[in-house]
C-alpha positions as CSV (number, residue, x, y, z in Angstrom):
1,X,104.7,81.2,91.5
2,X,102.9,79.8,94.4
3,X,100.8,81.2,97.0
4,X,99.8,78.8,99.9
5,X,96.8,79.2,102.4
6,X,94.4,78.4,104.9
7,X,90.9,78.7,104.0
8,X,90.1,79.7,107.5
9,X,93.1,82.6,108.0
10,X,91.3,85.6,107.3
11,X,95.0,86.9,106.7
12,X,95.3,84.3,103.6
13,X,92.0,85.0,102.4
14,X,93.2,88.8,101.7
15,X,96.1,87.8,99.6
16,X,93.9,85.7,98.1
17,X,91.2,88.3,97.5
18,X,94.2,90.4,96.3
19,X,95.2,87.8,93.8
20,X,91.5,88.1,92.0
21,X,91.3,91.8,92.2
22,X,94.5,92.2,90.3
23,X,93.8,90.0,87.9
24,X,96.7,87.5,88.4
25,X,94.7,83.5,89.1
26,X,96.6,82.5,85.5
27,X,99.9,83.3,87.1
28,X,99.8,82.5,90.9
29,X,98.5,79.2,91.6
30,X,97.4,78.8,95.0
31,X,97.8,75.5,97.5
32,X,95.7,74.6,100.1
33,X,97.9,74.0,103.5
34,X,97.2,72.5,107.1
35,X,98.6,75.0,109.8
36,X,100.6,73.7,112.3
37,X,101.1,70.4,110.6
38,X,105.2,69.3,111.1
39,X,105.4,67.6,107.9
40,X,103.6,70.5,105.6
41,X,104.7,71.5,102.3
42,X,104.9,74.7,103.4
43,X,107.7,74.1,105.8
44,X,109.7,73.9,102.4
45,X,109.3,76.9,101.7
46,X,108.8,78.9,104.7
47,X,110.6,77.9,107.9
48,X,107.8,79.9,109.7
49,X,104.9,77.7,108.4
50,X,103.0,81.1,108.2
51,X,100.5,81.7,106.0
52,X,99.7,83.1,103.2
53,X,103.4,82.3,102.1
54,X,104.2,83.4,98.5
55,X,107.0,81.8,96.5
56,X,107.8,83.8,93.4
57,X,108.8,83.2,89.7
58,X,112.6,84.4,91.1
59,X,113.2,82.2,94.0
60,X,112.2,84.9,96.8
61,X,110.1,83.4,99.5
62,X,107.6,86.0,101.0
63,X,105.8,86.1,104.4
64,X,103.4,88.6,105.8
65,X,100.4,89.3,104.1
66,X,101.3,93.0,103.5
67,X,104.7,92.4,102.0
68,X,103.2,89.5,99.8
69,X,100.0,92.5,98.5
70,X,102.5,95.0,98.0
71,X,104.5,92.0,95.6
72,X,101.4,91.6,94.0
73,X,100.8,95.0,93.2
74,X,103.3,95.5,91.4
75,X,102.5,92.7,89.0
76,X,99.8,94.7,88.4
77,X,100.8,98.5,88.5
78,X,98.2,99.7,86.7
79,X,95.7,99.2,89.6
80,X,96.7,100.7,92.8
81,X,95.9,98.1,95.8
82,X,97.9,99.3,98.6
83,X,98.2,102.8,99.6
84,X,101.0,104.8,98.6
85,X,102.7,108.5,100.2
86,X,100.1,109.8,97.5
87,X,97.1,108.9,99.6
88,X,97.3,109.4,103.5
89,X,93.7,108.8,104.0
90,X,94.4,105.2,102.5
91,X,97.7,104.4,104.6
92,X,96.0,105.5,108.0
93,X,92.7,102.9,107.0
94,X,95.1,100.4,106.5
95,X,96.9,100.5,109.8
96,X,93.9,100.8,111.2
97,X,92.5,97.8,109.6
98,X,95.6,95.8,110.2
99,X,95.3,96.4,113.7
100,X,91.8,95.7,114.4
101,X,92.2,92.3,112.4
102,X,95.6,91.8,114.3
103,X,93.4,92.0,117.4
104,X,90.3,90.4,116.5
105,X,92.7,87.1,115.4
106,X,94.2,87.4,118.9
107,X,90.9,87.6,120.7
108,X,89.8,84.4,118.1
109,X,92.6,82.5,118.7
110,X,92.5,83.0,122.6
111,X,88.5,81.8,122.8
112,X,90.1,78.6,121.6
113,X,92.5,78.0,124.1
114,X,91.1,75.1,126.6
115,X,89.0,77.1,129.0
116,X,91.3,76.8,132.3
117,X,94.2,78.4,129.8
118,X,92.0,81.8,128.7
119,X,93.3,85.0,130.0
120,X,90.2,87.0,130.7
121,X,92.7,90.1,130.4
122,X,93.6,89.5,126.8
123,X,90.1,88.6,125.9
124,X,88.8,91.9,127.6
125,X,91.8,94.0,126.2
126,X,90.8,92.5,122.5
127,X,87.1,92.8,122.9
128,X,87.2,96.6,124.1
129,X,89.9,97.5,121.4
130,X,87.6,96.1,119.0
131,X,84.8,98.2,119.9
132,X,87.1,101.4,119.6
133,X,88.0,100.5,116.0
134,X,84.4,99.4,115.1
135,X,83.1,103.4,116.5
136,X,85.7,104.5,114.7
137,X,85.0,102.8,111.3
138,X,81.3,103.5,111.8
139,X,82.2,107.9,112.2
140,X,83.8,107.7,109.2
141,X,81.6,104.9,107.1
142,X,80.8,107.8,104.5
143,X,84.3,107.5,103.4
144,X,84.8,103.8,102.6
145,X,83.8,102.8,99.4
146,X,83.1,99.7,97.3
147,X,87.0,100.2,95.7
148,X,88.8,97.1,95.8
149,X,91.7,98.7,97.8
150,X,93.9,96.5,100.8
151,X,92.2,98.8,103.4
152,X,88.8,97.3,102.2
153,X,89.6,94.2,101.6
154,X,91.4,93.6,105.1
155,X,88.4,95.2,106.9
156,X,85.8,93.1,105.4
157,X,88.2,90.2,106.3
158,X,88.1,91.1,109.8
159,X,84.5,91.6,110.1
160,X,84.1,88.3,108.6
161,X,85.4,86.1,111.3
162,X,82.4,87.7,113.5
163,X,81.2,84.2,112.6
164,X,84.0,82.8,114.3
165,X,83.7,85.1,117.2
166,X,79.6,85.1,118.2
167,X,80.8,88.2,121.5
168,X,81.4,90.3,118.9
169,X,77.8,91.3,117.8
170,X,78.8,94.6,116.2
171,X,76.3,94.9,113.3
172,X,73.0,96.5,115.1
173,X,75.5,99.2,116.9
174,X,77.0,99.6,113.5
175,X,74.7,100.0,111.1
176,X,76.6,102.3,108.0
177,X,79.5,99.7,108.5
178,X,77.0,96.4,108.3
179,X,75.6,98.0,105.1
180,X,79.1,98.9,103.7
181,X,80.1,95.4,104.3
182,X,77.4,93.9,103.3
183,X,77.7,95.0,99.8
184,X,81.6,94.6,99.7
185,X,81.4,91.3,100.5
186,X,78.8,90.6,97.2
187,X,82.3,91.0,95.5
188,X,83.2,87.5,93.5
189,X,86.6,87.8,95.2
190,X,85.2,87.8,98.8
191,X,82.6,85.2,98.0
192,X,84.7,82.7,96.4
193,X,87.2,83.3,99.7
194,X,84.7,82.2,102.2
195,X,86.1,80.7,105.0
196,X,85.0,77.1,105.6
197,X,84.8,76.9,109.2
């Protein structure tokens, strides 16, 4: 089994953290690739060229982070990484963290474009969305714990994008969330997957 990733993709980071937390490192090889490379080995597996991509032992090619994490959790069902119908709050949190990381990723991509090609409307929309969601996370921060769940891993991976998004200065306004993030980021799985930037 092989997971294709780029070191700076927050989505690939989620899958890499999941592999570590689920104790699957010996079963899954990881291969670093270059995104948007027309000669990438990844394209032989996944024509979308997206990371993460998981090539399973039974011949399936899985993309999209949550789908990959569901599959990984199936390989170690004793640990409940992905929320199921029995845990409504974690399902809600997975949805919120997924929306948060998607919006922040769009914001980061927009700022990477040449200045004349950037859309101020898109940037402002994603900035406002991020602040609304951060308000939500700060309010419910007492319900966040240090358990490695998909929602927590996604949230921490999104907050880790602060290094690439200097316009999002969230720590002072959201101290309880910052404390949670700093503690969760100490996990070995988070430490070994820190983006290279």
